[in-house]
C-alpha positions as CSV (number, residue, x, y, z in Angstrom):
1,M,-0.1,0.0,0.1
2,S,1.8,3.3,-1.1
3,E,-0.7,5.6,0.7
4,F,-2.3,5.1,3.9
5,T,-5.2,7.5,5.1
6,F,-5.8,8.4,8.9
7,K,-8.8,10.4,10.0
8,Q,-6.7,13.9,9.9
9,F,-3.8,13.0,7.6
10,T,-2.6,10.8,4.8
11,I,0.8,9.2,4.8
12,K,2.5,8.3,1.2
13,Q,4.9,5.4,1.8
14,Q,6.4,5.0,-1.7
15,K,9.9,5.5,-1.2
16,S,10.3,5.0,2.4
17,A,11.9,2.1,3.4
18,M,9.5,1.1,6.5
19,K,6.1,0.9,5.8
20,I,3.6,1.9,8.4
21,G,3.1,-0.9,11.0
22,T,1.2,-1.2,14.1
23,D,4.6,-0.4,16.4
24,S,4.4,3.2,15.2
25,V,0.8,3.3,15.8
26,L,1.0,2.1,19.4
27,L,4.0,4.3,20.4
28,G,2.1,7.3,18.9
29,C,-1.0,6.5,20.7
30,L,0.7,5.7,24.1
31,A,3.4,8.1,24.2
32,E,2.2,11.3,26.7
33,V,2.8,14.3,24.4
34,E,-0.1,16.7,25.1
35,H,1.8,19.4,27.1
36,A,5.1,19.3,25.1
37,Q,6.2,22.6,23.7
38,K,9.3,21.1,21.6
39,I,9.2,17.4,20.2
40,L,12.0,15.5,18.4
41,D,11.0,12.3,16.3
42,I,14.4,10.2,15.8
43,G,14.6,8.2,12.2
44,T,10.9,9.4,11.4
45,G,10.6,7.2,8.2
46,T,7.5,8.3,6.5
47,G,6.7,10.9,9.3
48,I,3.9,9.0,11.1
49,L,5.1,9.6,14.5
50,A,5.5,13.2,13.9
51,L,2.2,13.5,12.6
52,M,0.6,11.7,15.3
53,C,2.3,13.9,17.9
54,A,1.5,17.1,15.9
55,Q,-2.3,15.7,16.3
56,R,-2.3,15.6,19.9
57,S,-0.2,18.3,20.9
58,E,0.7,22.0,19.7
59,A,4.2,21.5,20.0
60,K,6.9,22.5,17.2
61,I,8.1,19.0,16.2
62,D,11.7,18.4,14.5
63,A,12.0,15.0,12.7
64,V,15.5,13.3,11.9
65,E,15.9,11.1,9.0
66,I,19.1,9.8,7.6
67,D,17.9,8.4,4.3
68,E,17.3,10.8,1.5
69,Q,14.5,9.4,-0.4
70,T,12.7,8.7,2.7
71,T,13.6,12.3,3.8
72,L,11.8,13.7,0.8
73,E,8.8,11.6,1.3
74,A,8.3,12.6,5.1
75,E,8.8,16.1,3.8
76,F,5.7,15.8,1.3
77,N,3.7,14.2,4.2
78,F,4.2,17.2,6.4
79,N,3.8,19.6,3.8
80,N,0.4,18.3,3.0
81,S,-0.7,17.9,6.6
82,K,-2.3,20.8,8.5
83,W,0.4,21.0,11.0
84,I,3.0,22.3,8.1
85,N,3.9,25.2,10.2
86,R,5.0,23.0,12.9
87,L,6.9,20.2,11.4
88,N,10.4,20.2,10.2
89,V,12.5,17.3,9.0
90,H,16.1,17.3,8.7
91,H,18.2,14.9,6.5
92,Q,21.0,14.0,8.7
93,S,22.2,11.3,11.3
94,L,21.3,12.0,15.0
95,Q,24.7,12.4,15.7
96,N,25.2,15.1,13.5
97,F,21.8,16.8,14.7
98,T,22.5,16.7,18.0
99,S,26.0,18.5,17.5
100,T,23.9,21.6,15.7
101,C,20.8,21.9,17.3
102,P,20.4,24.9,19.4
103,H,17.3,23.6,21.6
104,L,16.5,20.9,23.9
105,F,13.1,18.9,23.8
106,D,10.2,18.3,26.1
107,V,9.7,14.8,24.4
108,I,11.5,12.8,22.4
109,I,9.8,9.9,20.5
110,S,11.6,6.8,18.4
111,N,10.5,3.7,16.8
112,P,14.4,3.2,16.1
113,P,16.4,0.4,13.9
114,Y,17.3,-2.4,16.1
115,F,18.7,-5.5,14.4
116,V,22.2,-6.2,14.4
117,K,23.9,-5.3,11.1
118,N,23.8,-8.3,8.5
119,N,26.3,-7.9,6.2
120,N,24.7,-9.6,3.0
121,F,21.2,-8.2,3.4
122,Y,23.0,-4.7,4.1
123,I,24.2,-5.2,0.4
124,I,20.9,-6.6,-1.4
125,N,18.9,-3.5,0.1
126,E,20.8,-0.8,1.4
127,Q,17.7,1.7,2.1
128,R,15.7,-1.0,4.0
129,S,18.7,-2.3,6.1
130,K,19.3,1.2,7.3
131,A,15.7,1.6,8.5
132,R,16.0,-1.7,10.2
133,H,19.5,-2.5,11.3
134,D,21.6,-0.6,14.0
135,A,24.7,0.1,12.0
136,D,24.2,3.9,11.5
137,L,22.5,4.3,15.0
138,P,23.7,1.9,17.8
139,L,21.3,1.7,20.6
140,N,24.1,3.1,22.9
141,D,24.5,6.2,20.6
142,L,20.7,6.5,20.6
143,A,20.8,6.5,24.5
144,K,23.8,9.0,24.8
145,Y,22.1,11.4,22.3
146,A,18.5,11.2,23.8
147,Y,20.0,12.3,26.9
148,Q,22.1,15.4,25.5
149,L,18.8,16.1,23.4
150,L,16.3,16.0,26.5
151,K,15.5,18.4,28.9
152,D,15.6,18.2,32.3
153,E,12.3,17.5,32.7
154,G,11.6,15.9,29.5
155,H,10.9,12.2,28.5
156,F,12.1,9.8,25.8
157,W,9.9,7.4,24.4
158,L,10.4,4.3,22.4
159,I,9.3,0.8,21.3
160,L,11.6,-2.1,20.9
161,P,11.8,-5.8,20.7
162,T,11.8,-7.5,24.0
163,Q,15.3,-8.5,23.5
164,E,16.5,-5.4,22.5
165,A,14.7,-3.3,25.2
166,Q,16.7,-5.0,27.7
167,L,19.7,-4.1,25.9
168,F,18.8,-0.7,25.6
169,S,18.0,-0.3,29.3
170,N,21.7,-1.0,30.0
171,Y,22.5,1.7,27.6
172,A,20.0,4.3,29.1
173,L,21.0,3.6,32.3
174,E,24.6,4.4,31.3
175,A,23.7,7.3,30.0
176,G,21.9,9.1,33.0
177,L,18.4,8.0,32.1
178,F,15.8,6.3,34.6
179,L,13.1,4.2,33.5
180,K,9.7,5.9,34.5
181,Q,7.0,3.7,32.8
182,Q,7.4,0.4,31.0
183,T,4.1,-1.4,28.7
184,V,5.0,-4.8,27.5
185,L,3.0,-5.6,24.5
186,F,1.5,-9.0,23.7
187,P,0.5,-9.4,20.1
188,K,-2.5,-11.7,21.2
189,V,-4.0,-12.9,24.1
190,N,-2.1,-16.2,25.5
191,K,1.0,-15.2,23.1
192,A,4.2,-14.3,24.5
193,S,5.5,-10.5,24.6
194,N,7.1,-9.1,21.7
195,R,7.7,-5.7,21.9
196,V,8.1,-3.1,24.6
197,I,7.1,1.0,25.0
198,Q,9.4,2.7,27.2
199,Q,9.7,5.9,29.0
200,W,12.7,7.4,30.1
201,C,13.5,10.6,32.2
202,K,16.5,12.4,33.4
203,Y,15.5,12.1,37.1
204,E,15.4,9.2,39.7
205,T,11.9,7.7,39.9
206,T,10.1,4.5,40.7
207,A,9.1,2.6,37.2
208,V,5.8,1.9,36.4
209,N,4.9,-1.6,34.7
210,N,2.2,-2.0,32.6
211,S,1.1,-4.6,29.8
212,F,-1.2,-4.2,26.8
213,V,-2.6,-6.8,24.4
214,I,-3.2,-5.8,20.6
215,Y,-5.1,-8.4,19.3
216,E,-7.6,-11.3,20.5
217,T,-7.4,-15.0,20.1
218,N,-9.3,-14.5,16.9
219,G,-7.5,-11.6,15.3
220,E,-10.0,-9.0,16.3
221,P,-8.3,-5.8,17.8
222,T,-9.0,-5.7,21.7
223,M,-11.0,-2.9,23.0
224,A,-8.1,-1.1,24.7
225,Y,-6.3,-0.9,21.2
226,K,-9.8,0.4,19.5
227,K,-10.0,2.9,22.4
228,I,-6.4,4.5,22.2
229,A,-6.4,4.4,18.2
230,Q,-10.1,5.6,17.4
231,E,-8.7,8.9,17.3
232,F,-6.7,8.2,14.2
233,Y,-7.9,4.7,12.2
234,I,-10.8,5.0,9.8
235,G,-13.0,1.7,9.5
236,K,-11.2,-1.7,10.0
237,Q,-7.8,-0.1,9.7
238,F,-6.8,-1.4,13.1
239,M,-5.7,-4.7,11.2
240,L,-2.2,-3.6,10.3
């Protein structure tokens, strides 16, 4: 599907290496962004997270994307939204963006690359590999630069597979971040968890642990999923 229409915006995803999926939608729904004034989306891809944040807040939003074609598509999606004046995409690495960015952020959000680089796959499909593998943005760098870009009272939200979330937790703690909230995602009732949404901050706190089931055993979306995504989805789009 080269285009996906939500209630208040449309995503063109013809050039982007990574298409719209449940991971980004869940993160965009569950992250607390309503009171933020400045938001950063790391690895924006199609721009879906930035657009969801724009719908749910009045914030100025910067989006960083390393792939040129994907950046152009995100820019197209931003320019064709009602929030064009609050969205800005940067075609550069997070490392370079951090060195030149003049301000800090209330909220940072990311659905980052996380697979360990596979050289054979990387050669066959470099664009998709950049979007999926951590060669250009290792998890330890993600933690370090998120810390540098975050305001003292800010929050960093991200989604990762269960194993990678455990690895990232070690890097985040080393960088000076503290886990504030963790939501373990279950694809279906009676299935093992496969994703984790984490909220990190720069001050000591007691972490809150939650769980969230996406689909019933028959494949229908749970009422919890319908409730959080109803302001975005049209009809049966829950079945991504």
